[in-house]
C-alpha positions in Angstrom: 0.0 0.0 0.0 1.2 3.6 -0.6 2.3 5.6 2.4 -0.2 7.9 4.1 -0.4 11.2 2.4 -1.1 14.4 4.3 -3.4 17.2 3.1 -1.8 20.1 1.3 -0.5 23.0 3.6 -3.1 25.8 3.8 -0.8 28.3 2.1 -0.5 26.1 -1.0 -4.3 25.6 -1.1 -4.8 29.4 -0.9 -2.3 30.0 -3.7 -3.9 27.4 -5.9 -7.3 29.0 -5.5 -5.9 32.4 -6.2 -4.3 31.1 -9.4 -7.6 29.3 -10.4 -9.6 32.5 -9.9 -7.1 34.8 -11.8 -4.6 33.4 -14.2 -6.5 30.3 -15.1 -9.9 32.0 -15.4 -8.4 34.8 -17.6 -6.7 32.2 -19.9 -9.2 29.4 -19.8 -9.4 29.1 -23.6 -5.6 28.8 -23.9 -5.5 26.0 -21.2 -8.3 24.2 -23.0 -6.4 24.4 -26.2 -3.2 23.0 -24.6 -5.2 20.1 -23.2 -6.9 19.3 -26.5 -3.9 19.8 -28.8 -1.1 18.6 -26.6 2.2 20.2 -26.0 4.4 21.5 -28.8 7.4 23.1 -27.1 10.3 24.4 -29.2 12.8 24.4 -26.3 13.9 21.8 -23.8 15.6 23.3 -20.7 17.8 21.2 -18.4 18.3 23.2 -15.2 19.2 22.7 -11.6 16.6 21.7 -9.0 17.6 24.9 -7.0 14.4 26.7 -6.2 16.1 30.1 -7.1 16.5 29.1 -10.7 13.2 30.1 -12.4 13.7 29.5 -16.1 10.2 30.4 -17.3 10.5 33.8 -15.5 14.0 34.5 -16.9 12.6 34.1 -20.5 9.0 35.2 -19.9 7.8 31.8 -21.1 4.2 30.8 -21.0 2.7 27.4 -20.3 3.4 25.0 -23.1 6.5 26.8 -24.4 9.3 25.0 -22.5 9.8 21.3 -21.8 11.7 21.4 -18.5 13.8 18.8 -16.7 15.5 19.6 -13.4 18.1 17.7 -11.6 21.1 18.3 -9.2 23.6 20.7 -10.9 21.9 20.5 -14.3 23.9 17.5 -15.4 23.4 15.2 -18.3 24.9 11.7 -18.0 26.6 10.1 -21.0 24.5 7.8 -23.3 24.2 4.5 -21.5 21.4 2.2 -22.8 21.9 -0.5 -20.1 18.3 -1.1 -19.1 18.8 0.8 -15.8 16.7 3.8 -14.6 17.8 7.0 -16.3 15.4 9.9 -15.7 17.5 12.6 -17.4 18.2 10.4 -20.4 14.6 9.5 -20.7 13.6 13.2 -20.7 16.2 14.0 -23.4 15.0 11.1 -25.5 11.3 12.1 -25.2 12.1 15.8 -26.0 14.2 15.0 -29.1 12.5 12.0 -30.6 8.8 12.6 -29.6 8.4 16.3 -29.1 11.1 17.2 -31.7 12.3 20.3 -29.9 14.6 22.5 -31.9 16.7 23.8 -29.0 18.1 22.3 -25.8 19.4 24.7 -23.1 21.6 23.6 -20.3 21.0 26.2 -17.6 23.7 26.4 -14.9 23.7 29.0 -12.1 25.7 30.7 -9.4 26.1 29.4 -5.9 25.1 25.9 -7.0 25.0 23.6 -4.0 25.6 20.4 -6.1 28.7 21.9 -7.6 29.9 23.1 -4.2 29.3 19.6 -2.9 31.5 18.2 -5.7 34.3 20.5 -4.7 33.9 19.6 -1.0 33.8 15.9 -1.9 37.0 16.0 -3.9 38.8 18.3 -1.4 38.1 16.0 1.6 35.4 18.2 3.2 32.4 16.0 2.5 33.1 12.4 3.5 29.4 11.5 3.4 29.3 12.2 -0.3 32.0 9.6 -0.9 29.9 6.9 0.5 28.6 4.5 -2.2 25.1 4.9 -0.8 25.1 8.7 -1.4 22.8 9.4 -4.4 24.2 13.0 -4.6 27.8 11.9 -4.4 27.5 9.3 -7.1 25.5 11.8 -9.3 28.2 14.4 -8.9 30.8 11.9 -10.0 29.7 13.0 -13.5 31.6 16.2 -12.8 34.9 14.5 -11.7 36.7 15.4 -14.9 35.4 19.0 -14.5 37.0 19.1 -11.1 40.3 18.0 -12.5 40.1 21.0 -14.9 39.7 23.5 -12.1 41.5 21.9 -9.1 44.5 24.2 -9.3 42.5 27.4 -9.2 43.6 29.1 -5.9 40.7 31.5 -5.3 37.7 29.6 -3.9 35.1 31.9 -5.6 36.9 31.6 -8.9 37.1 27.9 -8.6 33.4 27.5 -7.8 32.6 29.7 -10.8 34.8 27.7 -13.1 33.3 24.4 -11.9 29.8 25.7 -12.4 30.8 26.4 -16.0 32.3 22.9 -16.3 29.0 21.5 -15.3 27.4 23.2 -18.3 30.2 22.0 -20.6 30.0 18.4 -19.3 26.3 18.3 -20.0 26.8 19.7 -23.5 29.5 17.1 -24.3 27.4 14.3 -22.9 24.4 15.3 -24.9 26.4 14.7 -28.1 27.0 11.0 -27.0 23.2 10.4 -27.6 23.0 9.2 -31.3 19.6 10.8 -31.8 20.9 14.2 -30.4 24.1 14.1 -32.5 22.2 13.2 -35.7 19.8 16.2 -35.3 22.6 18.6 -34.4 24.6 17.5 -37.4 21.6 17.9 -39.8 20.8 21.4 -38.4 17.4 20.7 -36.9 18.6 20.8 -33.2 20.8 23.4 -31.5 22.4 23.1 -28.1 23.0 26.1 -25.8 25.0 26.4 -22.6 23.9 29.2 -20.2 24.7 30.2 -16.6 22.6 32.5 -14.5 24.0 34.7 -11.8 21.2 34.7 -9.3 22.1 37.8 -7.3 22.5 40.2 -10.3 20.2 38.6 -12.9 23.2 38.1 -15.2 23.1 35.5 -17.9 26.1 34.2 -19.8 26.3 31.8 -22.8 29.0 29.5 -24.0 30.6 30.7 -27.2 31.9 27.4 -28.6 33.8 29.1 -31.4 36.0 31.0 -29.0 35.8 28.5 -26.1 34.6 31.0 -23.5 31.5 32.2 -21.6 30.2 35.6 -22.6 27.5 37.9 -21.2 24.2 37.9 -23.1 
């Protein structure tokens, strides 16, 4: 039997009713159309679970525009069709092969707790993450090569920034290991984008692959 579920907190119920009476009521026809016609997003966004990263607000996106997948540190694992459970890979497959999105955005961000955890783990400050039973630690192993690229940066803030960027680059590289992604990138029907949001200033930078650097939008 499923575990006992508790009622929603009152503040969530109040917010839901407020949305139902305002936004939904004012756009009821649009919601009905989305329900009847299905979703047709042009963009997939892979972003961090961090509650401060609000991709739809950053781009002013409406319901139905973005297909969003969130995980710790906005990481994409390499293609590995081994019959195991792969939530991020499943989301990528669905977005590309079923929804046929034309853009995939990897959205990194500042002050990323997952990336900081990776630093702490490799620098001996987070022994719990080294345990084989740590889901976060094993997930952040995806960024092990990224840590090697920044391990000699002396300033802690600069090192964290560099590793946050490495998380974006790792995900972009791993996306290209998926045959159905690589095929569509090569035929020009799919574009990959690497972004990083600075939460405190609202800044947004993008990865310029031609020059191998991050630049302000």
